[in-house]
MIMARLUM-637241 format. One line per field, with one value per residue (C-alpha): x, z, y; residue in one letter; residue number from 1. Coordinates in nm, 2 decimals. Example, Ala and Ser with C-alpha at 12.3 -4.5 7.8 and 13.67 -1.06 7.14 Angstrom:
<atoms>
u <- 1.23_1.37
w <- 0.78_0.71
v <- -0.45_-0.11
res <- a_s
n <- 1_2
</atoms>
This chain:
<atoms>
u <- 11.73_11.61_11.76_11.72_11.79_11.77_11.54_11.67_11.75_12.04_12.30_12.63_12.89_13.08_12.76_12.86_12.72_12.36_12.32_12.48_12.23_11.93_12.05_12.07_11.71_11.58_11.78_11.62_11.27_11.31_11.43_11.13_10.86_10.98_11.16_11.40_11.52_11.89_12.12_12.41_12.42_12.66_12.68_12.73_12.70_12.51_12.65_12.51_12.68_12.40_12.44_12.22_12.21_12.16_12.05_12.03_11.80_11.71_11.43_11.15_10.99_10.71_10.59_10.38_10.59_10.34_10.33_10.70_10.72_10.49_10.65_11.00_10.89_10.70_10.95_11.25_11.02_10.99_11.33
w <- 10.79_11.02_11.02_11.30_11.24_11.47_11.35_11.35_11.70_11.72_11.97_11.85_11.70_12.06_12.27_12.24_12.57_12.48_12.13_12.26_12.53_12.32_12.10_12.42_12.54_12.21_12.17_12.50_12.39_12.07_12.25_12.49_12.22_11.96_12.17_11.98_11.78_11.74_11.49_11.47_11.43_11.27_11.35_11.08_11.07_10.83_10.64_10.87_11.17_11.32_11.42_11.27_11.31_11.07_11.23_11.08_11.24_11.25_11.42_11.29_11.01_11.20_11.24_10.97_10.81_10.91_11.27_11.25_11.09_11.33_11.63_11.55_11.44_11.74_11.98_11.82_11.84_12.21_12.29
v <- 10.24_10.54_10.90_11.11_11.49_11.78_12.11_12.44_12.45_12.18_12.10_12.26_11.98_12.06_11.94_11.58_11.48_11.63_11.48_11.14_11.12_11.18_10.87_10.68_10.77_10.72_10.35_10.27_10.37_10.18_9.86_9.88_9.97_9.70_9.39_9.23_9.50_9.57_9.73_9.99_10.37_10.62_10.99_11.26_11.62_11.82_12.11_12.35_12.14_11.99_11.64_11.37_10.98_10.69_10.38_10.05_9.83_9.44_9.28_9.51_9.33_9.22_9.56_9.80_10.05_10.33_10.23_10.25_10.56_10.73_10.61_10.71_11.04_11.10_10.95_11.16_11.48_11.42_11.39
res <- m_i_t_l_t_y_p_a_e_a_p_l_a_s_d_f_d_i_y_k_n_h_l_r_v_f_m_q_a_l_e_r_r_f_p_g_c_s_g_y_w_k_l_e_f_q_q_r_g_a_p_h_y_h_l_i_c_f_g_l_q_d_y_e_l_q_t_l_i_e_w_v_t_q_r_w_y_d_i
n <- 1_2_3_4_5_6_7_8_9_10_11_12_13_14_15_16_17_18_19_20_21_22_23_24_25_26_27_28_29_30_31_32_33_34_35_36_37_38_39_40_41_42_43_44_45_46_47_48_49_50_51_52_53_54_55_56_57_58_59_60_61_62_63_64_65_66_67_68_69_70_71_72_73_74_75_76_77_78_79
</atoms>
């Protein structure tokens, strides 16, 4: 499971096109970096109103956890 959260400068809940595009870019990068990865996601809003995603991913069992954590953290930050 991966959770993608925004920092203090988060898109507004009404900025659907922005945060949906961020997810699209992230998912494309994830599929390129980890071929065979698949899964599904759920969008939620934090109490402060910031959107965040929960992803359930499959096909990542052959990768070291630390490698995954570092890649996800850096890629989401870049987006």
